[in-house]
N, C-alpha and C positions, 0 to 999 in steps of 0.2 A: 509506793503504789503510783502507777502512771495516771496522769490526768486524762480525762476523756476529751477528745477533740471533736468539735462539731463541724459538720460539712453541710451546707445548705443544699437541699434538693435541686434548687434552681441552678446551682453551680454544676451539678451533675448533668442536668439537661443541656446547658451551654457547652460543656465539654464533649458530650456525645454528639451533639449537632455538628460540631466542627470535626470530630473524629471521623464520622461516616463520610463526610464530604472529602476530607483530605485523603482518606484511605482509597477512595475511588478515583481521585484525580492524580495522585502522585505515587508512582511505583517506587517502592523502597530502593535505596541505593545498593543494598546487598543483592537484591534480585537483578538489578541492571548490571552489576559487576559480573554476576554469574552468567547472564546471557551473553555478555561481551566475551567472557572466557570461552564459553561454549562455541561461539561463532569462530573464534580463532582456532579451536581444536577440531571443528567439524570438517569432514573430508568432502562432503557433497556440496557442490557449488550452488545447487538449488536451495538446499537447506541453509547455507550461509546467507543467501539472499533473503530468505524468509526470516531468519533471525535478525538481520539488519532492518527489515521492515517492522518487526516487532519492537525493536528499540526505537525506531523512528516514530512509531505510533505512541510510545510512552512519552517521548519528548513533546510531541504535538499536544497530547493531553495535558501535560504540565504547563506548556506555554499558553494554551487557550483556556485552561481551567475547565476541562471537560472530562467526562468519565473515560477511563482507559479502555473499558469494554462496555458494550450496551447492557450486558447482564451484570447489574450491580449487586446481585445476590440477595440472599436473606442476611440480615444483620446478626452475626454471631459474635458474642462477647465472652471473653474470659476475664473475670473480675476477682481481684484479691482485696478483700475487705479487712482492714486492720481491726483487731478486736477492741482497740481503744477509740474507734471512730463511732460517733453518734450522728446519724443522718437526721436533720431537722428540717422543718418547713415543708414536708411533703413525703410521699411514699416513694421508696427506692425504685420499685418496678415502674411506677407511673413516670418518674423522672427520666428513666432510661428510655421508655417508649416515646415520651414526648420529644426527647432529643432525636431519636430515630426519625420520627414523623417530620420534624422540622428540617432535619438534614436532607432527607430524601426528597422533600418538596423544594426547599431553597436551592439545593444543589442540582436540581433537574435530573435526579437519579431514578432509573426505572424501578417501579414498585412491583414486586413479584409475589407478594404474600396474598394467598387466595383463601377464601372461605368456602365451605361446602365441598370438602375433599372428595366425596364420592359422587356428588351430583353435578349440577351445572355450576361450575366454579364462578365465584364473584370476586373480583379484585378488591382488596380492602382499602386501597387508595392511599395508604401511608406507610406500607411495608412493616407494620407492626402486627403481632407482638415480636419483640426481639427474642433471640435465642440466647439466654444468659446462663453461664456456668459460674458459680460463685464459690470461692474458697475463703474461709475465715483464717487469717494469718496474724502473727504477732505484729504490734506496731500501731501507729496512728495515721496511716496513709491509706488511700483508696486508689488502687491501680486498675485501670480499665484498658483492655486491649480489644480492638475490634478486628475481626477477620471476615469480611464479606465473602459469602460462599455462593458461587454460581451453580446453576442446575447441571450444566454439562459435566463438570468434574464431580460434583456431589453424587450424581447418578451412578458413578463408577465405584462407589464404596462397596466394601465386601467384609463380611464376618465369616471366619472359619473356625469351627470347633474341632480342633485336632486332638489327637491323643498324645500324652506325654512321650510315648515311645517314638513318635515321629521326629521329635527333637529339632535341632538346628536346621537340618536339611529340609525337613517338612515345612517349617515356618518359611524358609527362604523360597521353596518351590511355590507355596501358596501365594506369596506376595508377588513373585515374578509372573506367575500364571494370571493373577488378577490384572496386572498391568498389560499383559499380552492380550487378554480378552477385551480390555478397554480400548486398545488400539488408538485411533485418532480422536475418539469421542471426547476425551477431557482436554483437548486443545494443547498438545505437547509443543514445546518441552514442558515437562511436568516436575513437580516435587512430589515424592511419594512419602506421605505420612503413614507410619505404621506402628503397631504396638503388639506386644505379646504379654499374656498373663492377666491377672485380675479376673473379672467376670465379664459377661457379654456387654453390659452397658459401659463398664469402666474401660475396656480395651478399645471400644469405638471412640469414646471421648478422648482417650490418650492419643489415638491415631490422628485425630483432628488437631489436638493441642500441639502435637509435634510439628505441625506446619508453621507454627508461630516462631520457631527458632530461626536465627540468622542462617541464610542459605549456605549449606555445606559445613556448618559448625558441627563437629562430631559430638556424639554422646560422650559424656565424661567417663563412662564405664568402658574400658578398653575392649571387653568382649563384645559389647553392643556396637561400639564403633567399628569393629572388624566386620560384624554382620552388615552394617550400613554399607561399607565399602564393597563387600561381596555382592550384595543385592544390586547396588548401583552398576557394578560391572556387568552383571547378568542382564539387567534391564536395557543397558546401552548396546547389548548384543542383539536385541530383538529386531532392530532395523525399522522401527516405527518412524523415528525422526521427527523433525519440526513439522507440526501440523499434519503429520501422517504421510509425508512425502519421502520417506526413507531417509537414509543417512546413518551416521555412526553415533549420533547422540540423541537420546530420547528424554532423559531425565537430568535436571540440574543438580538434584541431590536426593538422597534417601535419609529421612529423619525417623529414628525409631525411639520409642519409649517402652519401658517394661514395668511390670508390677508383680509383686508376689502372687502366687497362684495356688489354687487348690491342688492337692496331690494327684487328683484324678483328672485334671483338666489341662488344656492347652489352647485357650482362645487366642485368635489372631485377628487383628483389625487393620483394615487398609482404608485410608482416605486420601484420594489423589487431589492435588491442587494444580490447576492450569498455570500457564506461564504468567498470568496476571495474578501474582501471589501477593495479594493486598493484605496488609496488616499495619496497625498503628496503635501506639500506646500513649496514655497520658497518666500522670500521677497527681492526685489531688491531695 
């Protein structure tokens, strides 16, 4: 029998505080490498220049320790909680929210969380509550991944309830059409997070979770990886280009996840990520 491992709530707060700051200041190296590769392959001189400016902006943010983008998003977390972990000294949710509040305040990150959704909105002042998705997994570790999600790209999300008979081609068409309708709104170049199967809530969650993968890393399932390649090719034919100025490249990558599905259903989810593809993980 495994021994239970205790993790202090205060350690979670400290980790989250640093995570949200680092994620908003430092663009991951895989994203920078993908942007550099895109710049080399882009045929439009204007879009090449824009991609160079995007990379320069990321370097300035790192050097000056400032947010890469003014929209520092809502704090979205994917948490893997080991079943042999016991959190002590406080409440898990409170520990996470306290870390978010401290990080967004100390890091001078824009706080976007609003109360009174339908009326005169009021800024909460600390960007809480966090959006937390938790999986219980084997082991005695707590893995926390933050993916700050800005409004411009999040607003371009889409759910499609297709029929099984529409199959592969129907799924591909829905995803490409969603990107086409989004146009320049999600600040391309983009990463297209998408998913098929499961239920309405599961497919949308998987589409967002797909954005946490290293840029361009294919799905381990050869059939799904083929779908990713085909969608990426079609998206890059749309001519949207960097920041919507045309060009031969619109997406850095397409990341797809799938889930077993009801025999009568074919849900498809799309969650687009802007070029500021922020994500950072810590293991406690």
